[in-house]
N, C-alpha and C positions, 0 to 999 in steps of 0.2 A: 228514401225510407220514411214512412210516416212515424209520428210519435208513438202510436199504438204498437208498431212493430219493434220499438226499442226494447220492450220487456222480454220477449223471447231472446233477442240479441244479448241483452245484459245477463240473462240467465246462463247462456252459453259462455259469456265472458267471465263468469265466475271461475272458469278453469285457469285464468291468468294467475290467480292466487296460488295455484299449484306449482307454477314455474318460477315465481319470484323468489329470490333467495332471502333467507332470514325470516324469522317468525314475525318480527315487528313490521317489516315491509309487506309481508303477506296480509297482515291485519289491516294495514293502511290501504292496500289495493282493494280488499273486500269491503272495507268501510266506505271507500269512495264510490264503488259500484252500487252499494246499498243506498248511499245518500242520494245518488243521481236518480235512482228509481223512486225514492221516497218523495223527492220534490215533485216529480211528475205525477205520482199517485195522489199526493195531497191536493194538487190543483185539479186532477181528474175527479177525485172524490167530492170536493166542494162543488165543482161544476155540475156533477151528476145530481147532487142533492138540491142545490139552489136553482139550477136551470134544467129540470128533468126533461124538458122538450128539446134541449140542445142536442146536436149531433154527437153521440158517444159511440157510434159503431165504427165501421171501417173509416179510417182516417181521423178518428177522434182521439181524445187523450188516451183512452184505454178501451180497446175493443170489447163490446158486450157489457160494459159497466153501466148499471142502472143506479137509481138513488139508494136502494138498499145496499148494494155492493159498495157504494161510495162511503157509507159509514164505516164499514170494515176496512176499506182501503186507508182511511185516515188513521185508524187504530194500528194497522200493520206498519204504516210509515213511521209513526211516532216511536213505537216500540222497537222497530227494526234498527233505526238509526242509533238509538241509545245503546242497544246491545252490541252493535258493530263497533261503536266507539269504545265501549267498555272492553271488548276483546283485544283491542290494540294495546291497552295498558295491562290487562289481566293475564293474557295467555303467555307472553314471553317468560314470566316467572313460573307459570303453572305448567309449562311444556318442557321442563327439564327431563331429559332422558328420551324425549320424543324425537323421531327422525324427521327428515325433510318430507318424506311421503305422508306420514301421519298428520303433520300440521297442514300440509297442502290439501289433503283430503278434507280436513276439518273446515278450513276456510272456504273451499269450494262448495262443500255441503251447506255452509252457512248462507252463502249467496243463493244457492239453489232453493233452500227452504224459504228464504225471504220472497223470491219471485214466484215460487210455486203457489204461495198463498194468493198472490194477485191473479195467477192463472185460475185458481178455484173460483174466486169471486167474479172473474170476468168471463167464465165459460158460458156458452149459450147452447151447447148440445152435450149429450151424455158422454160421448167418447173423449172429448176434450176435458170435461170435468173429471172423469175417472183417471185420465192420464196425469193431470196436475195433482190430483188427490194422492195418487200412488207416489209421485215424485216427492210430495210433501212428506209422506210417511218414510220413504227410504232415506231422504236427506236427514230428517230428524233422528232416525235410527243411527246413522253414521255419527251424528253429533253426540248422542248419548253414549256411544261406544268409545269415546275418546280415551278414557282411562280403562280400557278393556283388560289390562293386566290385573285389575282388582276383580275378584270373583263376584262381588255383589253388583258391580257395574255391568259385567257380562250378563249376569242373570237378569238384571233390570232391562237391559237393551233387548235381549232375546224375547223376554216376556212381553215387552211393549210391541215388538214386531209381530208376534203371533196374534195378540189381541187386535191389533190394528187391521190385520188381514181377515180376521173373523168379521170385523166391522165392514171391511171392504166388500166381502161377499154379501153381506146384508144390504149394502147400498146397491150392489149389482142386481140383487133380487128386486129391490124397489124400482130400479130403472126399467127392468124388463116386465114388471107386473103391469096388468091392465090399468090404465089411468095413472101411470107412474111417471115415466120419463118425460112425456110430452107436457103433462100438467105441471111438472116441477119447474120447468123453464118458462112456460106460458103464464102460470099463475092465474088460470082461468076458472078455478073452482071446480075442477073435474077429477081431482085426485081421490082415489078410493081410500077407505079406512085401512084396508090391508096394506096397500102401498105405503101409506103414512106410517104405519107401525114398523115396517121394515126400515124406512128412513129414520124413524126415531131411534131405533136400536143401533143402526149403523152410525149415525151422527152422534148419538149419545155416548157411544164408545169413545169417540174422539174427544168429546167435550168433558167426559168424566162424570156423567150422570149416574147416580146411584141406581143399581148396584154394579154398574159397568165401569166403576172408577178405579179398579184394582191396580192398573198400571201407573196411575198418576202419582200417588205418594211414594212410589218406588223409583220411577224413572227420573222425576224432577230432582231429588236430592243426589242421584248418581251422576247427573250431567254436570258439566262445567257451568258456572253461575250465569254467564251470559246466555247460555243455551236454555237453562231453566227459566230465565226471565222471558225469553222469546217464546218458549213453548207455553208457559203459563199465561203470559200477557196477551198473546194473540193466536197462537196455533190452535189451542183448544176452542177458541171462538169460531174457528171454521166449522166446527160441529154445530155451534149455535146458529151460524149463518144458514146451514143446511136445514135446521129445524124450523127456523123462521120462514124460509122460502117454501118449505113443504106445508107449513101451517097456512100460509097465504094462498096456497093452491088447493087446499082441501075442499071437498064438496060440502055444501051447506048442511046436509043431513047428518054429517059426522062431526061437525064442528064442536058441538056441545060435549059429546062424550070424549072426544080426543082432547078437547081443552081441559076437561076435568082431570084426565089422565096426566097431561103435561103439568098441570097445576099441582096435583098431588105428588108427582115425582119431584117437582121443584122444591116443594115444602120439605119432603123427606130428605132430599139431597142437601138442602141448606142446613137443616138442623143436624143431620149426621156429620156433615163436613166440619162445621165449627165445633161440635162436641168432640170430634176426634182431634181437631187442631188444639183444643184447649189442654189436652193431656200430653202433648208432645214435649220432649226435651231437646230434640234435634231441630235447630232453627229452620233449616230448609224444608224439613218434613212438615213442620208447623205451617209454613207458607203454602206447601203443596195441598194440604187438607183445606186450608183457607180458600184455595182456588176452587175446590169442590163445592164449598159453601157458596161462593159467588156465582158459580154456574147454576146452583139451585135457585138463587135469587132471580137470575135472568129468566129461568124457566117459569118461575112464579109469574113474572110479567107476561111471558109468552102465553101461558095458560089463561091468564086473565084476559088478555087481548083476544084470544080465540073465543072465549065465552062471550065477550062483547060483540064480536061479529055474529055469533050464533043468535044473540038476543037483539040484533040490529041496533045496538046501543053504541053510537059513535064515541061517547065519552069514555066508556069502559074500555073499548078497543084502543082508543087514543092513549089512555093512561097506561094500559098494560104493555102494548108494544113500544110506546114511547119510553117507559121506564126501563124496559129490557135493552133498548138500543143505547140509552144514556148510560146504563150500567156497563155495557160493552166498552164504550169509550172511556169511562172513568176507571174501570178496573184495569184496562190496558196501561194506564198511566201509573197508578199507585202500586199495582202488583209488580210491574217492571222495576219500579224504584225500590220496592222492598227486597226483591230477589237480588238486585245488584248490590244493595246495602249488605245483605247477608253474605254475598260473595266477597265483599270487602272485609267483612269480619273474618271469614274463613281464610282469606289471603293473608291477613295480618296476624292471625293467631294459630292457624292450622286446626281450629276446633269448630265443630258445629254444635256440640253438646253445650246447652246453656248452663248446665251444672259446672262447667269448667270455664265460664266466661265471667263477666262482671267488671265494673269500673272502666269500661271502654270509652265512656263519654269524655273523660279527661284525656285519654290517650288518642282518641279518634273523634275529635269534636265535630268536624264537618259531616262525616259519615253518620254520627249519632243524631245530629240535628235533621239531616235529610231523612233518615229512617223514621224519626219521630214524626216528621211532617207527613210522610206517607201513611204511617200508622193512624194519625189523626184523620186522614182522608178516608181510610177504610173503615174507621169507626164512626163515620158520617158526622164529623164535626161541622156545624154550619159555617159557610164561607168557603168550603172546599168541595171538590167535585163529587166526592162520595155522598154528600148530603143530597145532591140534586136528584139522583135517580130514585133513591128510596123515598124521598118526599113525594115524588110523582106517583110511585107505586102505592104508598099509603093513601094518597089522595084518591086514587082510583078505587081502592078497597073500601074506604069510608064512603066514597060517592056511590059505590054499588049498594051499600046498606041504606043510605038515605033515599035511593031510588027504588028500593025494594026488589032488587035484581040479584039473584045468587047470594042471598044474605048469609046463609050458613057457610058457604064457601069463603065469602069475604071475611067473616069472623075468624074462621080457621086460619086464613092467610095472615090476618093481623096478628093473631096469637103466635104463629110460627115466626113471622118477621120480627116481632118484639123479642121473642126468645133468642133469636139469632143475634139481634143487636146487643143484648146483654152479654151473651157469651163471647161475641166479638170483642167487646170492650175488655172483658176479663182476659181473653187470649193475648191481645196486643199490649195490655198493661204488663202481662207476664213477659212477653217477648222483649219489650223495651227495658223493663226493670231488671230482668235477670241478665241481659246481655250488656247493658250500658251503664247501669247504676250500681251503687254499692261498692264493695271491695273486690279486687280480682280474686277468683277462686282457683287460679292456676298460674304457673310461671309464664305460660304462653300469653295469658291475658295481661299479666303485669308488664311484660316486655313488648306489648303491641305498640305499633306506630301507625300514623295515618298513611293511607295508601297514596299512590301517585296521582298527579293532577288529571291525567287522562281518565282514570277511573272515577274521580270525583266529578269531572265534567259530565260523564255519561250518566251518573246518578242524578245530576241536577237538571238534565234535559227534560225528563218527564215532569219535574216540578212545575215547569211552565204550564203544562197541560192541567195539572192539579189546580193551579190558581186560576188560569184564564178559562179553563173548561167550564167553570161554574156559570159563566155568562155565554160563552160561545157555543157549547154543546147543546143547551136547550134551544138556542136559536136554530141550529142546524137540524135538530131532530123534531122538536115540537112544532115549530112554525112551518115545517115541510112534511107534516104528517100525511097529507093526502098523497104526495108523491111516494112516500116510504111504504105506507101500509094501508092506504085508502081510507083514512078516517078524517072527519072534519076537524078544523082547528079550534081547540078549546083552551089554548094556552094562556089566555089573558088572566083568568083567576088563578091558575096554577103558578105561572111565572110571577105574577104580581105578589101573591102571598109568599112564595119562595124568596123572591128578591127582598121583600120587607124583612123576613126573618134573618136573611144573611146580612143585610145592611145594618140591622140592629146589633147582630153579633160582632160584625167588624167595627161598628161604632164603639161598642163596649171595650173591645181590645185596644183600639187607638186612644180612647179616652183614658183607660187605665195606664197605658204607656205614657201618654202626655202628662197625666197627673204625677206619675212617678218621676219623670224627667224634670217637671217643674219643681218638685220637692227637692231634688238633688241640686238644681240650679240655685234655688233660694238659700239652701244651706251653705253652698259655696260662697254666694254673694254676701251672706251675713257673717261669714267667717266661722261658722259652727264647725267645730272639729268633730269628726266621726271616729270614734275609737273602735278598733277591730280587735277581736280576741276570740278564743274558743268558746263555743256554747257550753254553758254549765250543764254537766251531765250527772248531777247528784253524786259527785266524787268518783264517777266512772268515766275515764277518758281514753280507753284503749279498746275500741271495737275491733272485731276481726271478721273475716269472711265466714268463719264457722258459726257466727251468730245470726247469719242472714237466712232468709228463706231460700230454698233451692227451687229449680224449675220443677223438680219432682214433687215437692211438698206444697207448692203454691196453690194448687187446686186438687188436693187429694180426694175430696168428695166426688168429683166427677170421675176420677180414676177408678175409685171403688165401684162407681155405678156401672162401668164397663166390665169390671171383674175379669179382665183377660191378661193382666200383666204377669200373673203367675201360671198362665196356661201351659200345661205340659211339664210343670216342674213339681217336684215333691217337696212339701214343706219340711223344714228342718230347723232345729234350734241353732242359733248362732253360737251359744255357749253351753257346753255340757254342765250338768249339775255338779259333777265331781271335779270340774276344772278349776282348781284353786288359783293357779297362776295362768291365766288365759293366754293363749298364743294369739298372734295378730290374725284378725279375721277381716275378710273383704266380702262384699256382695255387690251384685249388679242388678239393675232393673232393665228388662227388655220389653218394649212396647210392641204388641202384636195386633194386627187388624184381623179380629176373628171373623168379621163379616166377609172379607175377601177370601179367607180360608174356607168359610162355609160355602161360598158360591162356587169356588173352583175345586173343592175336594172331590165331589162326586164325579165331575168331568174327568179329573185326572185318574181316578180309579177305573173308569170305563176305558179311557185311552190306554192305560197300562195293560188292562186285560186284553184289549184287541190287538195291541202291538205284540204282546206275547204270543197270541195266536198267529199273527201274520209272520212271526219269526220262523214258523214251520216251512215257509216257502223259501227261506234263505238257506239253501242247501250248499252253496258254494260250487255247484256244478253248472258249467256253461250251457249244456244242452237243456237243463231245466229252465234257465232264464230265457233261452230262445223259445222254448215251448210256451212260457208265460206270455211273451210278446205276441206269439202267433195266436193264442187264445183271445187276447185283447183285440187284435185286428179283426179276427173273425166275428167277435161280438159286435164291434163297431159296424161291420159290413151288414150283419143281419138286422141290427137296429135301424140302419139307414134304409134298407130295403123295406122294412115295415113302417117307415115314416116316423119312427120314434126318436130319431137322433138327427 
């Protein structure tokens, strides 16, 4: 058996988790299977990028894997191992009331989802690609469906399945369209604009591109936390993989117009996603909308790269596609870490509402520090992997202006990216502050304790990528730009400037820490006694959680901008004028995505109207149903004779 043939074998071996007794042992078996594939995939991915001329086909590390697929293989491997290890510690407590069959199906689907993503990036023909794509959809559907006894989970899973199959038929149309399927895999610049639009819609549905994002902020919070991390960290990137491959195969005449379309869609998606994330009070829903924002940033890079190819500008193509691929790798690390951290908060408190959290840093210090580190990475703090991709994207946008190429588009991109950066900082300041700082706002937060070591280990695994990826990822992507997306190597000024900024920031951090340590050491050596006592609070020394900002009030201005929190509700006074001795009053705030409702409302009205008409054929009589089948068969025969079917 060749190494490449191990992947289908390991996919089928995921069924072993179904037969192993005990939830923890099922998790260990599935984690071992995923870890084995991750090691092979990492070596295969690095080999495909660094040695693009090496044998990667039959008998290679992974059949069909090229340099572009290698980037995504590395992302899937890192995220998949962390999520599998997390499930070993998380699911035994979360699976109370679940039977042997439910947990067995869950772990089998987890292994199938992991390996189906490798099948997607390693496929070299349309039928294999669609097979692995459908397996990826069905396995992720089963994973989301784990808590199906809850109505909102069932609704989220079914909605996800329906939308993914709408996207599947769009992909099918792209593959059968003229200049579609052959060009997609060949990358020879012969794909038509019509086929690209079908691919953009189908892959955009999986990626969560606005306005096709409706499933993402619903399904991710409903799924178990390790599933949310795997879906957000890498599964939605399979849509990005398809968009990039279609963009590289697009005919030259359509590159500029389609590039502008992708760039505009990315800008709108990024601003919309982070603005929606900023108003969330549900921690996992906040992270889900943040994933929409990051997909938008990636599409900004793809759109810029397409414009660079249209203008025959290697530098712009290099910066655009390079930034997009760097962001794919970086986001896989810190978003996995954030979702796993949120899962630990939910496991310890039973709460996702940040209005009922607070003070967790004292009770869950390791989880809090890891969550803060990932939040710093997503906020593009220099020295961490999140800074790298956006620096390259900014460099490409400013470089476009200095070269006088697509100046208006570049200015719009800079404005959108700057706005997104500010809102991201506000959003994750809120997430960290409301969840981990201050006083507990509920008994559940007050009684929280740190999660087990297995879950902490899983959260720490992506941290290595966040730190080391700042140096390793630019080397893999930028220095191998020609093999990845056919652009000349321009990384010297980019990496040089970026490295200078990061070394300066790291130097400031280490210098500050060293001076602080030196001060403490000198005080101890001189025998200086340090007195400790409460901070003087102007005679006020008894703060409480009621005096803190809540997640709902933290950014009220952005909430009122959307104006949809009270949608569908009639305003009413909390206290009547004649109520001298008021009774206890309560109120609740419900956040609704009016954009998703606007997109789907008309479709559901049409669907309801047509299903009501089709109900006329449901008579309950067997002879009528036989007649219906006979009519369909005759219609198929006539269409076949006419050559229309």
